[in-house]
N, C-alpha and C positions, 0 to 999 in steps of 0.2 A: 608677568607675575610681579606683584609689588614686594618691596623689601620690608620685612617686619623686624623691628629692632626691640630688643629687651636689654636694657642697660642696667647692670648691677654694679653698684659702687659699694664694695665691701670696705667699710671703715674698720672699726674694730669689732671683732666678735668678742664681746666682753661678758663675763659672768660676774665680775666684781669690779667696783669702781677703781681699784688699784691696777687694773690691767693697762699695759701700754697701748696707745692708739697707733695702729699701723694703717694709714689710709691706702687703700687699693681700689682701683676702678676696674670693672669687668664689663665688657660688652659681649653678649652671647648672640650668635647668629644661628638660627634654627633652619635645618634643611633635612630632606628625606622624610620617610614615613614616621619615624620617631627619632628625635634628636635630644641629646642630653649632654650637659656640661657639669662636671663634678669637680669639687675642690676638697682636698684633705683639710680638716679643721686645723691641724697643727701647722699647716703652711699659711693659713690665714692669720693665725695668732697662736704662737707656741705656748702661751700662758693659759689657754682654754683647757680645762680638764675634760676627760672623756665622759664623765658622769654629769648629765644635764638634768637629772631628776629633781634637784633642789631649786632649779631656776624656773621662772614662770613664763617668760616671753622670748621669742626670737623676733628681733626688730631690725628692719632694713628699709632702705629707700630704693624705689625703683621708678623707672620711666619706660614705658612700652610704646612702640610705634603701632600697636594694634590692641584691640580688645579681646584678642584670642586668648583662651585659657592656657595656663602652663601649670605644671606640677612642681611643687617645692618638696624635695625629698630629703630625709635625714637617714643616713646609713648607720645603723647600729650593728654590732657584730651578730646580733640575733635576728636581723632582718631589716627590711626597708620600711620606713614610715613615710606617709604621703598625705599632703593636702593639695587641693587645687586652688589656684589664685586666678581670678578674672579681673584684670586691671582696667582702669580708665585709660584711654589712649592719649598719648602726648603730654601728659602732666607728671610732675614728680609726686610720688605718693610715698608716705611713710607708713609701712605696714608693720603691725605688731601682732604676731601670731601667738596665741596662747599655746604653750608647749603641751598642755593637756590634750590638744587635738591630735598630737602625734602618739599619745599614750593610750587613749581610749576613745571609743565612738561617742559622738555627740548624742545626747538623749534629751536635750532641752529644746522645747518648742511646742507650739500648739497643733502643728500639722506636719506631714511628711516633708513638705518643702522647707519648713523652718528647721527641721532636724537635719536635713541634707546640706544646708548651706546657711551662711549668715552674712549679712551686709556689714561693711565697714566703710568709713569715709574714703572714697577713691578706689575701692576694690571690693570684692567679696570672696569669701573662703568657702570652698566646697569640701566636704568631709569624705573620707574614704574608710574602707575596712582595713587598710594597711596601717594598723596601730600596734603598739607594744611598748616594750621598755626603751628608754633612752639613757641607759646606765653606762653604755660603752660606745659612744658615738665616735666614728672615725672620719666621716665626710658628710658634706651637704651637696645637693645638686638641684638644678632646674632642668626640666624636660618639657617637651611639647609634642603632642601626638598630632600627626598630619599638619605640620605647620604650613602656613601660606606665606612662605618667605619671611620669617620673623627675626627681629632683634630685640633684645632686652638689655637694659642698662640697670645694674644694681649698685646702689651706693650704700654707705655705712651699714654694716650688719653687726649687730651685737646682741647680747642677752641682757635683759633688764629684770630686776626684781621690782615688785610693786612698791610704790612709795608708802611708807608706814604712816 
């Protein structure tokens, strides 16, 4: 069984440009039928508020040793929000996930395939029905169903507002 690596380097989770940058690097090794690694947002950066509804993107860099899909989860006190990421293998990818995909189902597209997923440079996002408020977020997680010995490396994670 080959080793799959998903490397997450969490730099700053930032909502505002004035947040302090705290570089952290995380390597996640997946095993078992379902594997999940979870981080409390206040441990990643204590300056991040729990209410993410006014922010627009969750941006992070990742490198995966596989093309196997993984779930990116946002834990709000009212429930879990989830999107699926399918990365390119072996390259660093900067992913910028619109937070609206955690809040409501995607309805834009010309067919069911376009509504269920969207391509991005270096990865694609699969949408789920696990949507709702992101007004009281306490943690984020990555998980993989039926991993084939996987590792993920995630780098700088932060929130960005669009350039005006």
